[in-house]
PyMOL Python script that loads the backbone (N, CA, C, O; Angstrom):
from pymol import cmd

cmd.read_pdbstr("""\
ATOM      1  N   MET A   1      50.320  36.965 -36.645  1.00  0.00           N
ATOM      2  CA  MET A   1      51.690  36.599 -36.874  1.00  0.00           C
ATOM      3  C   MET A   1      52.350  37.685 -37.714  1.00  0.00           C
ATOM      4  O   MET A   1      51.784  38.126 -38.714  1.00  0.00           O
ATOM      5  N   ILE A   2      53.524  38.110 -37.322  1.00  0.00           N
ATOM      6  CA  ILE A   2      54.284  39.113 -38.068  1.00  0.00           C
ATOM      7  C   ILE A   2      55.445  38.408 -38.738  1.00  0.00           C
ATOM      8  O   ILE A   2      56.181  37.650 -38.104  1.00  0.00           O
ATOM      9  N   ARG A   3      55.601  38.666 -40.024  1.00  0.00           N
ATOM     10  CA  ARG A   3      56.680  38.035 -40.775  1.00  0.00           C
ATOM     11  C   ARG A   3      57.646  39.083 -41.281  1.00  0.00           C
ATOM     12  O   ARG A   3      57.265  40.226 -41.535  1.00  0.00           O
ATOM     13  N   ASP A   4      58.893  38.688 -41.426  1.00  0.00           N
ATOM     14  CA  ASP A   4      59.919  39.526 -42.017  1.00  0.00           C
ATOM     15  C   ASP A   4      59.645  39.634 -43.515  1.00  0.00           C
ATOM     16  O   ASP A   4      59.604  38.612 -44.198  1.00  0.00           O
ATOM     17  N   CYS A   5      59.460  40.820 -44.033  1.00  0.00           N
ATOM     18  CA  CYS A   5      59.126  41.028 -45.447  1.00  0.00           C
ATOM     19  C   CYS A   5      60.232  40.553 -46.386  1.00  0.00           C
ATOM     20  O   CYS A   5      59.969  40.310 -47.564  1.00  0.00           O
ATOM     21  N   THR A   6      61.455  40.415 -45.896  1.00  0.00           N
ATOM     22  CA  THR A   6      62.540  39.970 -46.770  1.00  0.00           C
ATOM     23  C   THR A   6      62.421  38.503 -47.118  1.00  0.00           C
ATOM     24  O   THR A   6      63.154  38.026 -47.985  1.00  0.00           O
ATOM     25  N   SER A   7      61.518  37.761 -46.474  1.00  0.00           N
ATOM     26  CA  SER A   7      61.365  36.341 -46.777  1.00  0.00           C
ATOM     27  C   SER A   7      60.352  36.103 -47.895  1.00  0.00           C
ATOM     28  O   SER A   7      60.015  34.955 -48.188  1.00  0.00           O
ATOM     29  N   VAL A   8      59.860  37.178 -48.525  1.00  0.00           N
ATOM     30  CA  VAL A   8      58.883  37.062 -49.601  1.00  0.00           C
ATOM     31  C   VAL A   8      59.491  37.593 -50.901  1.00  0.00           C
ATOM     32  O   VAL A   8      60.010  38.707 -50.950  1.00  0.00           O
ATOM     33  N   ILE A   9      59.414  36.770 -51.955  1.00  0.00           N
ATOM     34  CA  ILE A   9      59.949  37.130 -53.268  1.00  0.00           C
ATOM     35  C   ILE A   9      58.854  36.897 -54.294  1.00  0.00           C
ATOM     36  O   ILE A   9      58.145  35.893 -54.222  1.00  0.00           O
ATOM     37  N   THR A  10      58.706  37.803 -55.244  1.00  0.00           N
ATOM     38  CA  THR A  10      57.723  37.633 -56.312  1.00  0.00           C
ATOM     39  C   THR A  10      58.420  37.589 -57.665  1.00  0.00           C
ATOM     40  O   THR A  10      59.525  38.109 -57.829  1.00  0.00           O
ATOM     41  N   GLY A  11      57.759  36.964 -58.627  1.00  0.00           N
ATOM     42  CA  GLY A  11      58.307  36.904 -59.971  1.00  0.00           C
ATOM     43  C   GLY A  11      57.387  36.126 -60.892  1.00  0.00           C
ATOM     44  O   GLY A  11      56.339  35.640 -60.467  1.00  0.00           O
ATOM     45  N   THR A  12      57.772  36.010 -62.135  1.00  0.00           N
ATOM     46  CA  THR A  12      57.023  35.230 -63.110  1.00  0.00           C
ATOM     47  C   THR A  12      57.851  34.009 -63.484  1.00  0.00           C
ATOM     48  O   THR A  12      59.007  34.124 -63.890  1.00  0.00           O
ATOM     49  N   PHE A  13      57.244  32.849 -63.341  1.00  0.00           N
ATOM     50  CA  PHE A  13      57.930  31.587 -63.574  1.00  0.00           C
ATOM     51  C   PHE A  13      57.013  30.653 -64.353  1.00  0.00           C
ATOM     52  O   PHE A  13      55.806  30.881 -64.439  1.00  0.00           O
ATOM     53  N   LEU A  14      57.595  29.604 -64.919  1.00  0.00           N
ATOM     54  CA  LEU A  14      56.805  28.603 -65.622  1.00  0.00           C
ATOM     55  C   LEU A  14      56.271  27.575 -64.626  1.00  0.00           C
ATOM     56  O   LEU A  14      57.026  26.973 -63.862  1.00  0.00           O
ATOM     57  N   LEU A  15      54.970  27.394 -64.653  1.00  0.00           N
ATOM     58  CA  LEU A  15      54.316  26.382 -63.833  1.00  0.00           C
ATOM     59  C   LEU A  15      53.529  25.499 -64.787  1.00  0.00           C
ATOM     60  O   LEU A  15      52.562  25.948 -65.403  1.00  0.00           O
ATOM     61  N   ASN A  16      53.938  24.256 -64.906  1.00  0.00           N
ATOM     62  CA  ASN A  16      53.353  23.339 -65.888  1.00  0.00           C
ATOM     63  C   ASN A  16      53.324  23.969 -67.280  1.00  0.00           C
ATOM     64  O   ASN A  16      52.325  23.893 -67.995  1.00  0.00           O
ATOM     65  N   ASN A  17      54.444  24.590 -67.644  1.00  0.00           N
ATOM     66  CA  ASN A  17      54.650  25.207 -68.963  1.00  0.00           C
ATOM     67  C   ASN A  17      53.749  26.402 -69.259  1.00  0.00           C
ATOM     68  O   ASN A  17      53.521  26.725 -70.424  1.00  0.00           O
ATOM     69  N   HIS A  18      53.239  27.055 -68.234  1.00  0.00           N
ATOM     70  CA  HIS A  18      52.468  28.293 -68.379  1.00  0.00           C
ATOM     71  C   HIS A  18      53.085  29.342 -67.463  1.00  0.00           C
ATOM     72  O   HIS A  18      53.427  29.053 -66.317  1.00  0.00           O
ATOM     73  N   PHE A  19      53.223  30.560 -67.977  1.00  0.00           N
ATOM     74  CA  PHE A  19      53.765  31.620 -67.140  1.00  0.00           C
ATOM     75  C   PHE A  19      52.788  31.953 -66.027  1.00  0.00           C
ATOM     76  O   PHE A  19      51.589  32.106 -66.259  1.00  0.00           O
ATOM     77  N   ALA A  20      53.316  32.062 -64.816  1.00  0.00           N
ATOM     78  CA  ALA A  20      52.490  32.348 -63.648  1.00  0.00           C
ATOM     79  C   ALA A  20      53.186  33.369 -62.764  1.00  0.00           C
ATOM     80  O   ALA A  20      54.407  33.337 -62.605  1.00  0.00           O
ATOM     81  N   SER A  21      52.405  34.275 -62.190  1.00  0.00           N
ATOM     82  CA  SER A  21      52.941  35.174 -61.172  1.00  0.00           C
ATOM     83  C   SER A  21      53.038  34.365 -59.886  1.00  0.00           C
ATOM     84  O   SER A  21      52.053  33.790 -59.424  1.00  0.00           O
ATOM     85  N   VAL A  22      54.226  34.328 -59.320  1.00  0.00           N
ATOM     86  CA  VAL A  22      54.492  33.472 -58.167  1.00  0.00           C
ATOM     87  C   VAL A  22      54.965  34.327 -57.001  1.00  0.00           C
ATOM     88  O   VAL A  22      55.739  35.268 -57.177  1.00  0.00           O
ATOM     89  N   ILE A  23      54.497  33.990 -55.823  1.00  0.00           N
ATOM     90  CA  ILE A  23      54.975  34.598 -54.587  1.00  0.00           C
ATOM     91  C   ILE A  23      55.635  33.499 -53.769  1.00  0.00           C
ATOM     92  O   ILE A  23      54.985  32.525 -53.390  1.00  0.00           O
ATOM     93  N   PHE A  24      56.911  33.652 -53.501  1.00  0.00           N
ATOM     94  CA  PHE A  24      57.615  32.704 -52.641  1.00  0.00           C
ATOM     95  C   PHE A  24      57.656  33.294 -51.233  1.00  0.00           C
ATOM     96  O   PHE A  24      58.173  34.391 -51.024  1.00  0.00           O
ATOM     97  N   ASP A  25      57.115  32.565 -50.289  1.00  0.00           N
ATOM     98  CA  ASP A  25      57.094  32.999 -48.890  1.00  0.00           C
ATOM     99  C   ASP A  25      57.822  31.941 -48.072  1.00  0.00           C
ATOM    100  O   ASP A  25      57.321  30.831 -47.894  1.00  0.00           O
ATOM    101  N   ALA A  26      58.994  32.285 -47.580  1.00  0.00           N
ATOM    102  CA  ALA A  26      59.801  31.335 -46.826  1.00  0.00           C
ATOM    103  C   ALA A  26      59.103  30.860 -45.557  1.00  0.00           C
ATOM    104  O   ALA A  26      59.460  29.818 -45.009  1.00  0.00           O
ATOM    105  N   GLY A  27      58.109  31.615 -45.084  1.00  0.00           N
ATOM    106  CA  GLY A  27      57.395  31.228 -43.869  1.00  0.00           C
ATOM    107  C   GLY A  27      56.203  30.327 -44.121  1.00  0.00           C
ATOM    108  O   GLY A  27      55.596  29.841 -43.167  1.00  0.00           O
ATOM    109  N   ALA A  28      55.849  30.089 -45.373  1.00  0.00           N
ATOM    110  CA  ALA A  28      54.683  29.261 -45.694  1.00  0.00           C
ATOM    111  C   ALA A  28      55.061  27.780 -45.670  1.00  0.00           C
ATOM    112  O   ALA A  28      56.175  27.400 -46.031  1.00  0.00           O
ATOM    113  N   ASP A  29      54.114  26.960 -45.239  1.00  0.00           N
ATOM    114  CA  ASP A  29      54.394  25.530 -45.213  1.00  0.00           C
ATOM    115  C   ASP A  29      53.665  24.759 -46.311  1.00  0.00           C
ATOM    116  O   ASP A  29      53.812  23.540 -46.400  1.00  0.00           O
ATOM    117  N   ARG A  30      52.884  25.439 -47.146  1.00  0.00           N
ATOM    118  CA  ARG A  30      52.185  24.829 -48.271  1.00  0.00           C
ATOM    119  C   ARG A  30      52.251  25.775 -49.464  1.00  0.00           C
ATOM    120  O   ARG A  30      52.606  26.946 -49.325  1.00  0.00           O
ATOM    121  N   SER A  31      51.905  25.251 -50.642  1.00  0.00           N
ATOM    122  CA  SER A  31      51.879  26.053 -51.871  1.00  0.00           C
ATOM    123  C   SER A  31      50.465  26.070 -52.420  1.00  0.00           C
ATOM    124  O   SER A  31      49.751  25.070 -52.349  1.00  0.00           O
ATOM    125  N   PHE A  32      50.063  27.211 -52.967  1.00  0.00           N
ATOM    126  CA  PHE A  32      48.680  27.408 -53.398  1.00  0.00           C
ATOM    127  C   PHE A  32      48.638  27.884 -54.838  1.00  0.00           C
ATOM    128  O   PHE A  32      49.622  28.404 -55.365  1.00  0.00           O
ATOM    129  N   VAL A  33      47.481  27.697 -55.469  1.00  0.00           N
ATOM    130  CA  VAL A  33      47.255  28.165 -56.823  1.00  0.00           C
ATOM    131  C   VAL A  33      45.849  28.748 -56.881  1.00  0.00           C
ATOM    132  O   VAL A  33      44.937  28.242 -56.227  1.00  0.00           O
ATOM    133  N   SER A  34      45.677  29.802 -57.656  1.00  0.00           N
ATOM    134  CA  SER A  34      44.353  30.418 -57.764  1.00  0.00           C
ATOM    135  C   SER A  34      43.429  29.539 -58.600  1.00  0.00           C
ATOM    136  O   SER A  34      43.870  28.814 -59.492  1.00  0.00           O
ATOM    137  N   LEU A  35      42.150  29.620 -58.292  1.00  0.00           N
ATOM    138  CA  LEU A  35      41.160  28.865 -59.067  1.00  0.00           C
ATOM    139  C   LEU A  35      41.137  29.313 -60.525  1.00  0.00           C
ATOM    140  O   LEU A  35      40.818  28.518 -61.409  1.00  0.00           O
ATOM    141  N   ALA A  36      41.470  30.572 -60.785  1.00  0.00           N
ATOM    142  CA  ALA A  36      41.495  31.079 -62.155  1.00  0.00           C
ATOM    143  C   ALA A  36      42.625  30.436 -62.972  1.00  0.00           C
ATOM    144  O   ALA A  36      42.467  30.204 -64.170  1.00  0.00           O
ATOM    145  N   PHE A  37      43.747  30.152 -62.335  1.00  0.00           N
ATOM    146  CA  PHE A  37      44.888  29.545 -63.023  1.00  0.00           C
ATOM    147  C   PHE A  37      44.765  28.027 -63.086  1.00  0.00           C
ATOM    148  O   PHE A  37      45.392  27.379 -63.924  1.00  0.00           O
ATOM    149  N   ARG A  38      43.971  27.480 -62.216  1.00  0.00           N
ATOM    150  CA  ARG A  38      43.816  26.033 -62.054  1.00  0.00           C
ATOM    151  C   ARG A  38      43.601  25.277 -63.365  1.00  0.00           C
ATOM    152  O   ARG A  38      44.253  24.249 -63.552  1.00  0.00           O
ATOM    153  N   PRO A  39      42.731  25.711 -64.290  1.00  0.00           N
ATOM    154  CA  PRO A  39      42.507  24.944 -65.529  1.00  0.00           C
ATOM    155  C   PRO A  39      43.756  24.803 -66.410  1.00  0.00           C
ATOM    156  O   PRO A  39      43.844  23.858 -67.195  1.00  0.00           O
ATOM    157  N   LEU A  40      44.713  25.716 -66.294  1.00  0.00           N
ATOM    158  CA  LEU A  40      45.920  25.655 -67.112  1.00  0.00           C
ATOM    159  C   LEU A  40      46.892  24.561 -66.672  1.00  0.00           C
ATOM    160  O   LEU A  40      47.735  24.124 -67.455  1.00  0.00           O
ATOM    161  N   ILE A  41      46.774  24.126 -65.440  1.00  0.00           N
ATOM    162  CA  ILE A  41      47.697  23.119 -64.905  1.00  0.00           C
ATOM    163  C   ILE A  41      47.444  21.754 -65.542  1.00  0.00           C
ATOM    164  O   ILE A  41      48.380  20.982 -65.753  1.00  0.00           O
ATOM    165  N   ASP A  42      46.185  21.458 -65.846  1.00  0.00           N
ATOM    166  CA  ASP A  42      45.810  20.238 -66.564  1.00  0.00           C
ATOM    167  C   ASP A  42      46.219  18.952 -65.837  1.00  0.00           C
ATOM    168  O   ASP A  42      46.643  17.985 -66.468  1.00  0.00           O
ATOM    169  N   LEU A  43      46.091  18.949 -64.526  1.00  0.00           N
ATOM    170  CA  LEU A  43      46.284  17.745 -63.718  1.00  0.00           C
ATOM    171  C   LEU A  43      45.062  17.577 -62.825  1.00  0.00           C
ATOM    172  O   LEU A  43      44.424  18.561 -62.451  1.00  0.00           O
ATOM    173  N   LYS A  44      44.741  16.353 -62.487  1.00  0.00           N
ATOM    174  CA  LYS A  44      43.574  16.098 -61.639  1.00  0.00           C
ATOM    175  C   LYS A  44      43.881  16.389 -60.177  1.00  0.00           C
ATOM    176  O   LYS A  44      44.989  16.157 -59.692  1.00  0.00           O
ATOM    177  N   SER A  45      42.856  16.910 -59.486  1.00  0.00           N
ATOM    178  CA  SER A  45      42.965  17.143 -58.052  1.00  0.00           C
ATOM    179  C   SER A  45      42.739  15.830 -57.308  1.00  0.00           C
ATOM    180  O   SER A  45      42.110  14.901 -57.815  1.00  0.00           O
ATOM    181  N   ARG A  46      43.263  15.789 -56.112  1.00  0.00           N
ATOM    182  CA  ARG A  46      43.014  14.661 -55.211  1.00  0.00           C
ATOM    183  C   ARG A  46      42.520  15.217 -53.883  1.00  0.00           C
ATOM    184  O   ARG A  46      42.948  16.288 -53.451  1.00  0.00           O
ATOM    185  N   LYS A  47      41.632  14.496 -53.250  1.00  0.00           N
ATOM    186  CA  LYS A  47      41.141  14.891 -51.931  1.00  0.00           C
ATOM    187  C   LYS A  47      42.234  14.660 -50.897  1.00  0.00           C
ATOM    188  O   LYS A  47      42.940  13.652 -50.939  1.00  0.00           O
ATOM    189  N   MET A  48      42.368  15.604 -49.968  1.00  0.00           N
ATOM    190  CA  MET A  48      43.284  15.433 -48.846  1.00  0.00           C
ATOM    191  C   MET A  48      42.524  14.721 -47.728  1.00  0.00           C
ATOM    192  O   MET A  48      41.299  14.811 -47.654  1.00  0.00           O
ATOM    193  N   ARG A  49      43.229  14.031 -46.881  1.00  0.00           N
ATOM    194  CA  ARG A  49      42.577  13.334 -45.758  1.00  0.00           C
ATOM    195  C   ARG A  49      41.868  14.305 -44.828  1.00  0.00           C
ATOM    196  O   ARG A  49      40.757  14.047 -44.363  1.00  0.00           O
ATOM    197  N   ASN A  50      42.520  15.414 -44.567  1.00  0.00           N
ATOM    198  CA  ASN A  50      41.965  16.435 -43.679  1.00  0.00           C
ATOM    199  C   ASN A  50      41.945  17.774 -44.399  1.00  0.00           C
ATOM    200  O   ASN A  50      42.859  18.091 -45.161  1.00  0.00           O
ATOM    201  N   ALA A  51      40.910  18.550 -44.159  1.00  0.00           N
ATOM    202  CA  ALA A  51      40.840  19.893 -44.737  1.00  0.00           C
ATOM    203  C   ALA A  51      41.984  20.735 -44.166  1.00  0.00           C
ATOM    204  O   ALA A  51      42.386  20.561 -43.015  1.00  0.00           O
ATOM    205  N   TYR A  52      42.485  21.628 -44.973  1.00  0.00           N
ATOM    206  CA  TYR A  52      43.575  22.502 -44.563  1.00  0.00           C
ATOM    207  C   TYR A  52      43.016  23.901 -44.363  1.00  0.00           C
ATOM    208  O   TYR A  52      42.419  24.468 -45.278  1.00  0.00           O
ATOM    209  N   ALA A  53      43.203  24.461 -43.177  1.00  0.00           N
ATOM    210  CA  ALA A  53      42.720  25.807 -42.861  1.00  0.00           C
ATOM    211  C   ALA A  53      43.776  26.823 -43.288  1.00  0.00           C
ATOM    212  O   ALA A  53      44.957  26.687 -42.972  1.00  0.00           O
ATOM    213  N   ILE A  54      43.320  27.848 -44.017  1.00  0.00           N
ATOM    214  CA  ILE A  54      44.221  28.882 -44.530  1.00  0.00           C
ATOM    215  C   ILE A  54      43.731  30.230 -44.046  1.00  0.00           C
ATOM    216  O   ILE A  54      42.591  30.612 -44.310  1.00  0.00           O
ATOM    217  N   GLU A  55      44.593  30.958 -43.335  1.00  0.00           N
ATOM    218  CA  GLU A  55      44.246  32.309 -42.908  1.00  0.00           C
ATOM    219  C   GLU A  55      44.848  33.295 -43.893  1.00  0.00           C
ATOM    220  O   GLU A  55      46.065  33.343 -44.074  1.00  0.00           O
ATOM    221  N   LEU A  56      43.992  34.076 -44.526  1.00  0.00           N
ATOM    222  CA  LEU A  56      44.430  35.065 -45.505  1.00  0.00           C
ATOM    223  C   LEU A  56      44.937  36.325 -44.806  1.00  0.00           C
ATOM    224  O   LEU A  56      44.738  36.493 -43.603  1.00  0.00           O
ATOM    225  N   ALA A  57      45.582  37.199 -45.551  1.00  0.00           N
ATOM    226  CA  ALA A  57      46.178  38.407 -44.987  1.00  0.00           C
ATOM    227  C   ALA A  57      45.156  39.288 -44.284  1.00  0.00           C
ATOM    228  O   ALA A  57      45.498  39.998 -43.338  1.00  0.00           O
ATOM    229  N   ASP A  58      43.892  39.250 -44.740  1.00  0.00           N
ATOM    230  CA  ASP A  58      42.862  40.084 -44.110  1.00  0.00           C
ATOM    231  C   ASP A  58      42.228  39.426 -42.889  1.00  0.00           C
ATOM    232  O   ASP A  58      41.269  39.953 -42.326  1.00  0.00           O
ATOM    233  N   GLY A  59      42.765  38.268 -42.477  1.00  0.00           N
ATOM    234  CA  GLY A  59      42.258  37.573 -41.300  1.00  0.00           C
ATOM    235  C   GLY A  59      41.153  36.573 -41.609  1.00  0.00           C
ATOM    236  O   GLY A  59      40.784  35.772 -40.751  1.00  0.00           O
ATOM    237  N   TYR A  60      40.622  36.614 -42.826  1.00  0.00           N
ATOM    238  CA  TYR A  60      39.572  35.685 -43.242  1.00  0.00           C
ATOM    239  C   TYR A  60      40.164  34.286 -43.360  1.00  0.00           C
ATOM    240  O   TYR A  60      41.274  34.123 -43.868  1.00  0.00           O
ATOM    241  N   GLU A  61      39.437  33.279 -42.899  1.00  0.00           N
ATOM    242  CA  GLU A  61      39.914  31.906 -42.961  1.00  0.00           C
ATOM    243  C   GLU A  61      39.091  31.098 -43.948  1.00  0.00           C
ATOM    244  O   GLU A  61      37.861  31.154 -43.945  1.00  0.00           O
ATOM    245  N   ILE A  62      39.782  30.347 -44.790  1.00  0.00           N
ATOM    246  CA  ILE A  62      39.104  29.434 -45.717  1.00  0.00           C
ATOM    247  C   ILE A  62      39.649  28.031 -45.483  1.00  0.00           C
ATOM    248  O   ILE A  62      40.719  27.857 -44.901  1.00  0.00           O
ATOM    249  N   ARG A  63      38.904  27.042 -45.941  1.00  0.00           N
ATOM    250  CA  ARG A  63      39.342  25.655 -45.828  1.00  0.00           C
ATOM    251  C   ARG A  63      39.428  25.046 -47.220  1.00  0.00           C
ATOM    252  O   ARG A  63      38.590  25.301 -48.085  1.00  0.00           O
ATOM    253  N   ALA A  64      40.443  24.252 -47.408  1.00  0.00           N
ATOM    254  CA  ALA A  64      40.630  23.570 -48.689  1.00  0.00           C
ATOM    255  C   ALA A  64      40.774  22.079 -48.408  1.00  0.00           C
ATOM    256  O   ALA A  64      41.399  21.682 -47.425  1.00  0.00           O
ATOM    257  N   ASN A  65      40.196  21.264 -49.273  1.00  0.00           N
ATOM    258  CA  ASN A  65      40.342  19.821 -49.077  1.00  0.00           C
ATOM    259  C   ASN A  65      40.821  19.103 -50.334  1.00  0.00           C
ATOM    260  O   ASN A  65      40.777  17.875 -50.404  1.00  0.00           O
ATOM    261  N   ASP A  66      41.281  19.870 -51.333  1.00  0.00           N
ATOM    262  CA  ASP A  66      41.848  19.288 -52.555  1.00  0.00           C
ATOM    263  C   ASP A  66      43.294  19.731 -52.704  1.00  0.00           C
ATOM    264  O   ASP A  66      43.688  20.794 -52.224  1.00  0.00           O
ATOM    265  N   LYS A  67      44.076  18.899 -53.377  1.00  0.00           N
ATOM    266  CA  LYS A  67      45.428  19.303 -53.768  1.00  0.00           C
ATOM    267  C   LYS A  67      45.681  18.787 -55.172  1.00  0.00           C
ATOM    268  O   LYS A  67      45.082  17.803 -55.606  1.00  0.00           O
ATOM    269  N   ILE A  68      46.572  19.460 -55.871  1.00  0.00           N
ATOM    270  CA  ILE A  68      46.989  19.052 -57.209  1.00  0.00           C
ATOM    271  C   ILE A  68      48.433  18.576 -57.062  1.00  0.00           C
ATOM    272  O   ILE A  68      49.347  19.389 -56.928  1.00  0.00           O
ATOM    273  N   PRO A  69      48.637  17.252 -57.087  1.00  0.00           N
ATOM    274  CA  PRO A  69      49.993  16.740 -56.867  1.00  0.00           C
ATOM    275  C   PRO A  69      50.873  16.833 -58.110  1.00  0.00           C
ATOM    276  O   PRO A  69      50.387  16.837 -59.241  1.00  0.00           O
ATOM    277  N   SER A  70      52.154  16.905 -57.871  1.00  0.00           N
ATOM    278  CA  SER A  70      53.181  16.780 -58.906  1.00  0.00           C
ATOM    279  C   SER A  70      53.120  17.831 -60.010  1.00  0.00           C
ATOM    280  O   SER A  70      53.273  17.503 -61.187  1.00  0.00           O
ATOM    281  N   CYS A  71      52.900  19.081 -59.643  1.00  0.00           N
ATOM    282  CA  CYS A  71      53.013  20.173 -60.601  1.00  0.00           C
ATOM    283  C   CYS A  71      54.504  20.450 -60.821  1.00  0.00           C
ATOM    284  O   CYS A  71      55.329  20.172 -59.951  1.00  0.00           O
ATOM    285  N   THR A  72      54.833  20.989 -61.971  1.00  0.00           N
ATOM    286  CA  THR A  72      56.239  21.253 -62.284  1.00  0.00           C
ATOM    287  C   THR A  72      56.499  22.751 -62.302  1.00  0.00           C
ATOM    288  O   THR A  72      55.912  23.486 -63.095  1.00  0.00           O
ATOM    289  N   LEU A  73      57.381  23.190 -61.425  1.00  0.00           N
ATOM    290  CA  LEU A  73      57.809  24.585 -61.359  1.00  0.00           C
ATOM    291  C   LEU A  73      59.202  24.674 -61.944  1.00  0.00           C
ATOM    292  O   LEU A  73      60.113  23.972 -61.506  1.00  0.00           O
ATOM    293  N   ASN A  74      59.373  25.551 -62.950  1.00  0.00           N
ATOM    294  CA  ASN A  74      60.666  25.760 -63.572  1.00  0.00           C
ATOM    295  C   ASN A  74      61.279  27.011 -62.949  1.00  0.00           C
ATOM    296  O   ASN A  74      60.778  28.121 -63.126  1.00  0.00           O
ATOM    297  N   LEU A  75      62.356  26.810 -62.226  1.00  0.00           N
ATOM    298  CA  LEU A  75      63.022  27.901 -61.518  1.00  0.00           C
ATOM    299  C   LEU A  75      64.497  27.885 -61.904  1.00  0.00           C
ATOM    300  O   LEU A  75      65.239  26.982 -61.517  1.00  0.00           O
ATOM    301  N   ALA A  76      64.916  28.892 -62.671  1.00  0.00           N
ATOM    302  CA  ALA A  76      66.305  28.995 -63.133  1.00  0.00           C
ATOM    303  C   ALA A  76      66.714  27.728 -63.885  1.00  0.00           C
ATOM    304  O   ALA A  76      67.795  27.181 -63.667  1.00  0.00           O
ATOM    305  N   ASP A  77      65.827  27.274 -64.777  1.00  0.00           N
ATOM    306  CA  ASP A  77      66.058  26.078 -65.599  1.00  0.00           C
ATOM    307  C   ASP A  77      66.234  24.793 -64.789  1.00  0.00           C
ATOM    308  O   ASP A  77      66.794  23.814 -65.282  1.00  0.00           O
ATOM    309  N   LYS A  78      65.763  24.802 -63.571  1.00  0.00           N
ATOM    310  CA  LYS A  78      65.725  23.587 -62.758  1.00  0.00           C
ATOM    311  C   LYS A  78      64.256  23.274 -62.503  1.00  0.00           C
ATOM    312  O   LYS A  78      63.470  24.173 -62.202  1.00  0.00           O
ATOM    313  N   LEU A  79      63.886  22.010 -62.621  1.00  0.00           N
ATOM    314  CA  LEU A  79      62.495  21.601 -62.455  1.00  0.00           C
ATOM    315  C   LEU A  79      62.261  21.071 -61.045  1.00  0.00           C
ATOM    316  O   LEU A  79      63.025  20.252 -60.534  1.00  0.00           O
ATOM    317  N   PHE A  80      61.185  21.558 -60.431  1.00  0.00           N
ATOM    318  CA  PHE A  80      60.807  21.138 -59.090  1.00  0.00           C
ATOM    319  C   PHE A  80      59.386  20.595 -59.133  1.00  0.00           C
ATOM    320  O   PHE A  80      58.507  21.189 -59.757  1.00  0.00           O
ATOM    321  N   SER A  81      59.165  19.475 -58.476  1.00  0.00           N
ATOM    322  CA  SER A  81      57.823  18.917 -58.367  1.00  0.00           C
ATOM    323  C   SER A  81      57.198  19.445 -57.083  1.00  0.00           C
ATOM    324  O   SER A  81      57.754  19.275 -55.998  1.00  0.00           O
ATOM    325  N   ILE A  82      56.033  20.091 -57.211  1.00  0.00           N
ATOM    326  CA  ILE A  82      55.366  20.650 -56.038  1.00  0.00           C
ATOM    327  C   ILE A  82      53.890  20.268 -56.058  1.00  0.00           C
ATOM    328  O   ILE A  82      53.298  20.068 -57.119  1.00  0.00           O
ATOM    329  N   ASP A  83      53.319  20.172 -54.885  1.00  0.00           N
ATOM    330  CA  ASP A  83      51.872  19.975 -54.745  1.00  0.00           C
ATOM    331  C   ASP A  83      51.249  21.329 -54.497  1.00  0.00           C
ATOM    332  O   ASP A  83      51.773  22.124 -53.717  1.00  0.00           O
ATOM    333  N   LEU A  84      50.130  21.600 -55.156  1.00  0.00           N
ATOM    334  CA  LEU A  84      49.455  22.895 -55.016  1.00  0.00           C
ATOM    335  C   LEU A  84      48.051  22.696 -54.470  1.00  0.00           C
ATOM    336  O   LEU A  84      47.374  21.722 -54.803  1.00  0.00           O
ATOM    337  N   ILE A  85      47.622  23.626 -53.632  1.00  0.00           N
ATOM    338  CA  ILE A  85      46.262  23.621 -53.096  1.00  0.00           C
ATOM    339  C   ILE A  85      45.505  24.739 -53.787  1.00  0.00           C
ATOM    340  O   ILE A  85      45.868  25.906 -53.641  1.00  0.00           O
ATOM    341  N   PRO A  86      44.446  24.406 -54.548  1.00  0.00           N
ATOM    342  CA  PRO A  86      43.677  25.457 -55.218  1.00  0.00           C
ATOM    343  C   PRO A  86      42.800  26.224 -54.222  1.00  0.00           C
ATOM    344  O   PRO A  86      42.095  25.629 -53.407  1.00  0.00           O
ATOM    345  N   ILE A  87      42.861  27.561 -54.306  1.00  0.00           N
ATOM    346  CA  ILE A  87      42.051  28.406 -53.431  1.00  0.00           C
ATOM    347  C   ILE A  87      41.511  29.607 -54.226  1.00  0.00           C
ATOM    348  O   ILE A  87      42.003  29.929 -55.307  1.00  0.00           O
ATOM    349  N   GLU A  88      40.489  30.253 -53.657  1.00  0.00           N
ATOM    350  CA  GLU A  88      39.921  31.452 -54.280  1.00  0.00           C
ATOM    351  C   GLU A  88      40.884  32.604 -54.191  1.00  0.00           C
ATOM    352  O   GLU A  88      40.581  33.700 -54.662  1.00  0.00           O
TER     353      GLU A  88
END
""", "prot")
cmd.dss("prot")
cmd.show_as("cartoon", "prot")
cmd.util.cbc("prot")
cmd.orient("prot")
């Protein structure tokens, strides 16, 4: 799949009151968090009904079956509730 590079924005934002490097991809249908950042979120994971297949930029595919619901993203002083899928 080829994506328009203008649909990707990067920056540093507050995620559950911790600064995080964030990549916004308008073509993505889910949101992810690194396992290294995961302990800072301080919310419990929940199992998803079905594993979610994720194809990385190098073509490698991983599966995730946990999500962290109701994380808070602070974007321009507006709070958004998002679910995050922890991945390597």
